N, C-alpha and C positions, 0 to 999 in steps of 0.2 A: 873502447875508451872509458866506458863507465866502469868496467871491471878494473881497468888499469888504475883508476883513481881510488878504488876502494879496498883492493886486496894487495896493496903494496907490500905489506909486512909478510905475506905468505909466499910471494913469488920473486923474492930477491929484487927489490926495487930497481938497482941499477941496470938489470938485464931484462926486465919484464916488457917494457914498451920501446919499441924502436920506430923511428920515422922512416917510412918507406912508401913509395908511390903505389899503394894497392887500395886504401880507403880514402876517397876524396870528397871533399866539398869544395876545397880550393884546388887550383890547378897543379900546385907543386908541393902539396902537403900530403904525405901519406904515412900511415903507421903500420909497422909490422908487429902483430901481436902473437907472441910465442904461446902455442898451445899449452894448456895446464893439465897435468897428468895427476890423477888421484888414485890411491890404491885400489878403491872398490868400484869406481865408476869409469866408463869409457872416456876417453880424452875428448875435450871440446876442441874443435878445429877453429882456425881463424875466422872462417865464414860463419861458424855458429856464434862466436862472440860478437862478431860485427852485426849479425841479425838481431842479437839480444839488444845491442846498443840502439840500433835503428828503431826497434820496436818500443823503446822507452817513451813515455809521455813527458818526460822531463826534456828541457832544452840543453844538450850537451855540446859545448863549444870548445874548440882548440884554438889557443891564441899564442902568438909568438910573445917574445918578452916585452915588446912594445905595445902589446894588447891589440895587435892587428888580427882580425878574425880569419882564421885559416880553414876551419872544418866545422861542420854541424851535422848532427844525426838527423834522420827523416823525421822522427817524432818531434824534434825540436823545431824543424821547419814548419811543421803543421801547427804547433802551439804558438809560434811566433808569427804565423800567417805569412810565411814566405813561399812564394811560388817558384822563384828563380834565384838560386843562391848567388849567382854571379852579380846580382844587383847590390849585395852587401859584402862580397868577397874583398878580403884586404882592408876593409874599413876599420877604423879604430873603434873598438867596442865601446869605450866610455863615452863617445859621442852620441851613443843612443839613450843616454841617461841625462837628467837635468837636476839642478838643485842639490839638495842634501843627499839624494840617492846617488848622485855621480860622485860626491865626496866620499861617500861610503864605499863605492866601487873602487876609487882610486887607492884608498887605504887597504882594501882587500887585495888588490893587485900588488902593491908593495910588499904585503906580507908573503904573498905566494912567490914573488921574486927572491925573497929571503929564505925560502924553503919552508914556509909555515902556511897551513890551510886556515881559512877564516870564512865566516858566514855573516850575512846581513839581510834585512828585508827592506825592499824599496819598490817604488812605483814607476813604471815606465810603459808607454804604449807599445803594442806590436808594430810590425812593419805596415799592417793595414790600418794603423791608427786606433785600434781598440784599446782603451785604458785597462791596465792590469796591474796587479801587485804580484811580486816575485820573492821567493825565498832562494837567495843566491849563495852558492858555496864555490870559492876559488881556491884551487890547489895547484902545487908545482908539479911538473912532469920532469923526471930525472933522466940524464943520460948515462950510459954505462960507466962513465968516469965519475959519476956522483955529482955532476953539475946539473943545474936547473936549465933546461934548454927550451921548455914549452910551459904554457899554463893552461890548466883545465878549468872551465867554469861550467857549473851545473845550476841551471835556473828552474825552479819549480813554480808552477802557476798557483798562488794562493789567494786569487781574487775572491773566490766564494767565501773563504774564511774571513778575509778582511771586511767584505760587505756585511756578513753576519754580525761581526763584532761591532761594526758601525751602527747596524740596526739595533743591537742590544743596548748600546750607549744611548741612542735616541729613544728607545723605549724606556729605559730608566729615567731619562730626563722628563719624558712625558708623564711617567708615573708620579714623579716628584711633583710636577705641576698640578697633576690631578689630585694628589693627596692634599695640596694646599686648598684647591677648590672645595674638595670634599669636607675638609675641616670647617669651612664657612657653612657649607649646606648642612652639615650634621648639626651645627648649632641651631639652624633655622627648623631642621626637621624635629630636634628635640622638643622645641616649643610646639610645633604643630602636633607632634604626637602626644604631648601632654595635653593639648586641647581635645585631641580625638579620644584619648583615654578618659579625660574628665566627662566628655559628653556621653560616650557609650555607657560609662558607669552610671551616670544619672538617669539614662533612659533605658536601662537593661531590660526591663520587663514591660515597658509601656508600648501600647500600640495605638494610643490616641494620637491623631495627627496634630491637634492644637498643643498638646503637652510636649510632643517632640519639637515642634517649631519653637516653642517658648524656651526649652532647654538649649536648643541651638542658638537662640538669641542671647541667652544668658552667657554662654561661653564666648560668643563673638564679642559681646559688650566688654567682658573682662580682659580677653586676649588681644583685642585689637583696639584698645584705647578708646573705649566708648562708642564704637561703631554700632549703627542700628541694623535691623534686619527684618525680613518678613517672608512668610511662605505663601505662595500663590498656586492655586489650582487651575489648569487650563480648561477652558470651556469655549469650543469654537476657536475663534481668532483672538480671544482675550484671555489673559491670566487674572483670575478673580482672587482677591486676598482672603486667606483663611485665618492667619494669625500674625501679629507683629510682636517684635521684642518689647520688653517692659519699658525700655527707655526711649521708644520711638514717640516723637513729639505728637500731640493730637492733631496738629495742622497737617502733618504728613499722613497720618492715618485717614483723616477726612479727604485729602486730596486723592489718595489711592483707592478709595472705596469703589470707584468706578472701574477699577482694574488697569492693567497694562496691555496695551496692544502688542501682539506678537511681531508686528512689523517694526517696532522700536529697534534702532540699530544695534544696541548692546544685546537685547533679547534675541534678535535674529542671528547675530554672530554666535551666541552661545548655542542656539539650536542647530545651527549649521555645523559647528565644530564638535558639538556633543560633549563640550567641557566648559569649565568656568571661564567666562570672558570678563575682562576689566576695562574700565574707562576711567580717565583721569583729566584733571584740568578743565579746559573750556568744554571739551567733548563730554565729560561726566556731568558738568554743570547744566549743559543744554538738555540732558535727558533726565534730570532730576526734577523735583517739584520745588525747588528753590532752597533746599536745605543742604544737600550734599554736593561735593565736588568730585569725589572719587566713588564709583560705583562698581559693584560686581553682580553677575547673574550666573547661578549654577543650574543647569537643566537636568531634569529627571525623566527617564524614558521607560515604558513598558514595551518591550519589543522595539519596534521602530517608531513608536508614537510617543511624543512628549506628553506628560500629564501633570508636572508640577514645575515650579521655579523657586529658588531660594535667592533672594536679593539682599545684598548688604550696602551700606553707604557710610560715609564719613565726610565731616566738614573740611577735613584737610585736603589739599590738592592732589596728593599722590598716595599710592600704596607703596609701602616698603616690600622688599622681596620676602622678608620674614612675615609680614602680614598676609601676603598672597598665599604663602605656604600654609598658614593657620586657617584662612578661608577655604582653601582647597581641601584641607584635612577635615574640618568640621563639616564642610558640605558633603564630602564623601561619606562620613559617618551618619549624616542625616539621611542620605540616599539609602544606606544599608538599613537604617531603622525603618524608613518608609517601605522598603521592599519587604521586611519582616513584618510590618503591620499589614501590608496588602496580602502577604502569604497566609498570615494568621486569619485575616478575614475570609479569604477564600477557603481555608480549612474549615472554618466554622460554618460557612455556607454549605460546603460539600457534605460536612458531617450531618447537618440538619437535612439536607437534601437526601442523603443516603438513608437516614433514619426514616424519612417519610416514604421513600421508595420500598424500603424493606417492610415498613407497616403495611403499605398498599399490596405488596406482593403476598405477604402472609394472609391478608384479608381476602384477596382475590383468589388464591389457591389455584385450582384447576378450572375455575369458572369460564364458560364459554359463551354466556349470554352477555351481549354488548351493554344492554341497560343495567344489568346487575353489576357489571364492572364499573360503569359510570357511578353507580350509587355507592359502591365501595370506595372510589376515589374521593367522592364528596365527603364521606364519613371520615376518612383518614385526614383530609386536609383540614376539616373543621377541628379534629382532635388535635392537630399540629399547631395551628394558628389561632389566635384569639379573635373573636369578634369578626368573623368573616361569614359571608353567605355564598353558597355555591349553587349553580345551575348549569345543566347540560342541555344544549339545544341541537336539534337535528333540522336540516334544511328541507322543507316541504312546501311545494307550490309557491316558491318566491318568498316564503316567510321562515324565520328562525323560530321554531316552536320548541318550548321547554319539554323535555321528557323526564328529566330528574331534577329535583330541587330540594334544598334543605329545609327543614321544618321550621326555621326561624323567619322565613320570608313571609311577609304579610299576605293575607288572603287576597287582597285586591291586586297586589303585584303578581301573585301566583296566576290569578285569573288572566291578567294582561299578557304574561309571558307565554301562558299556554296557547292563547289565541295567536300569538306570534309577533315578532319584531321584523319589520322590513328588511329584506335582504340587503338593500342598499345602505342600511345604517352604517355611517362612516367607519367607526372602529370595528364593527363586525365584519364589514367588507374588507377592510385592510388586513385583519388576521386571517380571514379565509383565503385571500389571494396571495398573501406574502409567505404563508406557510410557517411563520414564526410568531411568537407571542407578542401581544400588545398590551402594555402597561400604561394606563393613563391616570396620572395624579391630577386632581382638581377637575374630575369628571362631573358632568351635569347630565341629568336625565334627558334633556332636550338634545344632547349631543348624539344620541343613538335612538332618537324617537320613541323613548320609553318614559313618558311623563309620570307614570305611578311610582317609578323607582327613585324618588327625589331623595331618599334617606342615604343614598350611597355617594361617596365623594371620590373614591378611587376604585378602579376596575381593572381587572386583568382578564384578557381573552386568549385562550390558547387553542389552536386548531389541533384536533386529535385524530381526525379520519379524513382521507381523501386529499387531493390536490387538484383544483381548489377544495378547500375543506367542506365536507358535508356535515361535520359535527363539530361543535365548539364547546370547550370546557371554560366556564366563566366563574370568576370570583370577585366579590365586591366587599368593600368595607366602609365604615362610616365616614360621614362628611368631615373634612379637615384633616384627614390622615393621608400620608404618602407611603407607598411601598418602600420598605427598607431593602437593601441588597439581599439580606438573608431571606426575607419573605418572597422576593422575586425568585431566588434560587429554589426555594421549596416548591413554589406554584409551578415552575417550569419542570422540576423533577417529577412531581406527581403527574403533571400533564403528559410528559414524556413516557412515564411508566404506563399510563393509561393507553397512549398510542401504541406502544409495543404490545400490550396485553390485547388490544383490539386487532392488531396485525396477526398476533398469535392465534386468535379466535378465527380469523378469516382463513389463515393458512391451515388450521385444524379442519375447518369445514372443507376446503378444497381438497385436503388429503383424504378425508373420508369419502368425498365424492369420487375422487380418483381411484380410491381403493375399491369402491363399489363397481365403478366402471371397469376396472381391471379384472374384478372377479367375473363379471358378465362377459367381458372379452375372452377371458381364459376359458370359460365354459363354452363359449361360441367356438372358440379355436379347437377345443377338444372334440366338440360335436362335428365341426368341419373336418378334422382329422379322421374321425370315425366314419363320416360320410365318404371322405376320399378313399378309405380302405374299402368301403362297401362298393364304391364306384369301380375301383380297380378289380374287385372280384367280379362285378357285373360285367365289365369290359371282357374279362377272360372266361366268364361262365355264362351268365344270364343272356348277354347279347350274342355270344357265339353259338348258344344252342339253337335259336331259330335260324341263324345264318347257316349252320350245318344242315338243318332241315331243308331250307330253301335250295341249297347247293346239291344236297343229295337227292331229293325228290325231283329237282329239275333234271339231273342226269337220268333218273329213271323214267321221267316223261319223255326225254329224247329217245331213250332205248325203246320205250313202248311205241312211239311214233315211227321209229324205224321198222318195227315189227308189224305196223298197221294195226295196233290195238288201241282204238280210240277210248275205250272205257277206262283202261289203265292210265292213258294220258290225262283224262279228265279227272280221275281220282288223285293222280300224283300232283297235278297242278292245283287241286284244292288244298293239299298239305302245303305246298308252296305259299299259296295265298294266306293260309292261316299263319304260317311262320313270319311272313312279311308283316301281317297285322300285329302279331305279338311284339315283333321288334319295334314297330311304330309306337306301340303302347309304352314300351320301356323308355324309348327316347322321349315321348311326351312327358312321362313321369320324371325323368331327370331334368328336363327343361323347367317344369313346374317347380321342382325343389330348388333349382338355381334361382329362379325368379323371386322365390320366397326369401332367400338369403340376400338378394341385392335390393329388394324393395325398400324405400325409404321409411323410416320410423317416425310417425307424427302422432305422438300420444296426446290424448285429451279425454275429457269425461264422456263415458259411453253408457247408454242405457242397455244393459245386457239382455233385457227381455226382448228388446227389438232385434238384436242379433240372433237370438234363439228362434224367434218366429220366422225370420227370413231363412235360417238354415232348415227349419222344418219344411218350408215350402219347397226348398230346393230338393230336399230328400224325397218328398212326395213325387216331384216330377221325375226323379231318377228311378224310383220304384213305384210306378203307378198302380201295379196290381197287388202290392203288399199292403194290408191294413196296418195302420200306425196308431198307437195310443201313446201320446207324449204328455208328460207332466212337467210343468214349468215352475220355477221358484217365484217367490214374491218379487215385485219390482226392485231392482237394485242397479246403482250406477258403479262402474269400475273405471279404472285409469288405463287407457291403452290406445292402440291404433285401430280404429273401427273396421278398416279394410282388412288388416291382418287377423283381427279377432273373427271376423266373419269366415275367413278361411278355416280357422281352428275349429269353430263350432260346426260348420258344414261337414268337415272331415270326420270329426267324432260322431255326429249323429248319422252320417252316411255309413260309417263303419258299423254302428250299432244296429241299423236296419239290415245291412248286407248279412251280417253274421246271425241275425235272428229271422232271416227270410224263410228258414225251414219250419218256423213256427206259424201257427194260424194267424197270429197277430203279434206284431212287434211292439213290445212295451218298452218305452224309453222314459227314464226318470232323470231329469236335470236338476241338481241341487247346487246352492251356493252357501258356503259357511264364511263368515267374516271374523277376523281377528284384528289386533291392534296394528299389525304390519302387513296383512296381506288378505287376499280373497282366495278361497279354494273352491274351484268349479269342478263337478264330476257329472259324467254321463253314464248311467247304468242301463244294461239291457238284459233281455231274457234269452240271449243266443246260445250258441253251442260252446261259448267260453274257450279257455285254453289251459294248458298246463302251467300252473303259476311259476314253475321253476324257469320258464323261458320268457318271463314278463320282460326281462331287461333287453331281449332281442327285438321286441316289437317296434321299438322307435328307431331301429336302424334302417338304412336304405336297402330296398329290395328284400327285407327280412319278412318271411310268412311262415305260419305254423300250419297252414292248411293248403291242400293241392289247388291248382288252377281249376281243375275240373269242378271241385266242390264249391269253391267260392272264387269266382274270377277276380283279378286285380294284379297291380304291378308291385305293390309294396313300397310306395313313397308317400302315402297320405299321412301316416303316423310320423314319418321322418320330417315332413313338412310342419306338422303341428309342433314337434320338438324344437325345430329351428326357430319358429316364430315365438314360442313361449320363452325361449332363451333370450331372444331379442327384448322381450319385456321384463327381463330379469327374474323370471320365474322358473319352475321346474315342472316336469311331467311324471306321471306314475300310472300303474295299471295293476289291477288285481282281478282274480277270476276263481270260480269253482267250475271245473270242467263239466260240460253238459248242462250246467244251470244258468250261466250268464256271466258277463264280464262288466267291470267298471273301469273306465278310462277318465283320467283327470289331470288338472294342471292348476298352478297358482299364479296369481298376479300380485306384484308388490305394490304397496301404497306408496304414493309419492310423499316426499318429506314436506312437512308443514301444511299438509292438506288433510 
């Protein structure tokens, strides 16, 4: 049907469409659609064309000449929200329309009956009641004889376009209304902007709060018909006046000197809303001091905390919209100026603080002495600030005792602060426990139990070490002065720099101690690894040798017993016994070495001569038949563990006597040499000596340069000496001339600060 209505010229209209009972929406209305043949395309069948018509989203309707509804395509039923065509079959189509839309439809139907197509746009709801707009085309359907027998109506849903057009119209109207409002506001904004420009031009380079407030007051007075104003700074729960406009009556100034409570309704509203609040009429008059009827308050914040208020007032009962815009504008400009002033002040404070820190850092350099760092801080601070005195206190026995002080402090004050200020002195105690600086304006000497320091009227106390602090950095200035923000910033900065320098000093000390400990542990680890290698060798060689002897000669003894040869049995068992004894000696030596490594290290001051005397007595008991001539050094104290040092000296002297036992008399010479960092102890003998090329092997486990027959032993004594000396942070050494004698020695490190 859609094709029949649009391709009439191409298909010989009188023969293109025929009504026949094949396509139905009504019971007795059918159309015969003759297939269309094109030269280059395959012909479309009637079924094809009907499918195309049904798939159209337009509502395609066939009417008789009286406009009864005879047929409708599937897409049309969907858009018209018809579920059962029988409900509307044979109904007069014009009855679906109302008002002007129906009149338009009737005219279109008359045109189609006359053989002419026409279109119109109108509104009518769907069968489900959904309001919609339609673009409708009504055309005639021709019979073969050229007469109009049916009418074709195509309705297209244009609701979305109509809604959009309506929205555009509404938006245009809203824009017109908005433009009229903006014209009024622009006039108000122009005056407000003029006031803002005048104010910012007037205070372009000023950072003085009084000047800024006066300039804002001048603009308000001129732009708001003589209104008065004032700038207040918030202190606690009260806003205290800083400056008033030039036209403020003296009576108002006097009445406001006590400040404005933050709980006043207009102030509370401004602080809550974070913007300018206005009061008028009776409400304004009730909150004024009897002069104004209309009031305003503009709050200023730093972060979330309010710090200032700008208040205006006029004797008239109300504010105009334009006046409110001007007050808002000037208030905003004043806020920007106050922020700039605060930022400038902070920048100046930071610059001064940074200069002081740089000066201290340059002066301190790589200094690691705490008192010297405090002295450098004192000198920097006095060079930066005028007329200040500085002292640094350490907490000793419940008293703050001065360790460093500036040379301008009177002698009687120095004597008093060196004796100490009680730990519980209020401001000292607060600074020590709070961990932050305490600045006291209007300080008196009695405040901190320091009656001799009566010349000072302002004091700053900065904790610089520990928490609670064990060191305080104090600054004092003359009576009648108060600390300025810049002075406070400089004092805090120098105190902070001193704190960091002292922490650096402590960290440096800890690093040095850790480094030394690490070096000792590394050497101990290396020694332990070497001993482990020796033990492994011993387990595979030294210990297995006597075991092989025991096992071998035990077998020989059994064989001799089988042959009934008691002499051989006795001889073989003797070898077994010797091997077992040797194995026991080796095991005892390893246990002794292990105990030396595990024994706790408890250093203290030790008289070395007492240790040498005891070692000599032990050696004489070990070698009772050998004459010994021993030379001892002058009395000397060393730092070490007395028990471990006794083992070292006994082992070295026993070693000296053993290897000189072939001499008529064993001559032993013990010497001590002292330097700034260590003691060097040596034991020299007149024994057989050793080849110096093998000196490095002597301190290893089970390392021997002589046979067991010549000089009995296990080979762990010198290894034990080495392990103990390493625990003391020292080193071992040996030297010899073969056949003349040997010298064995070790060093002991001196403790720091002793």
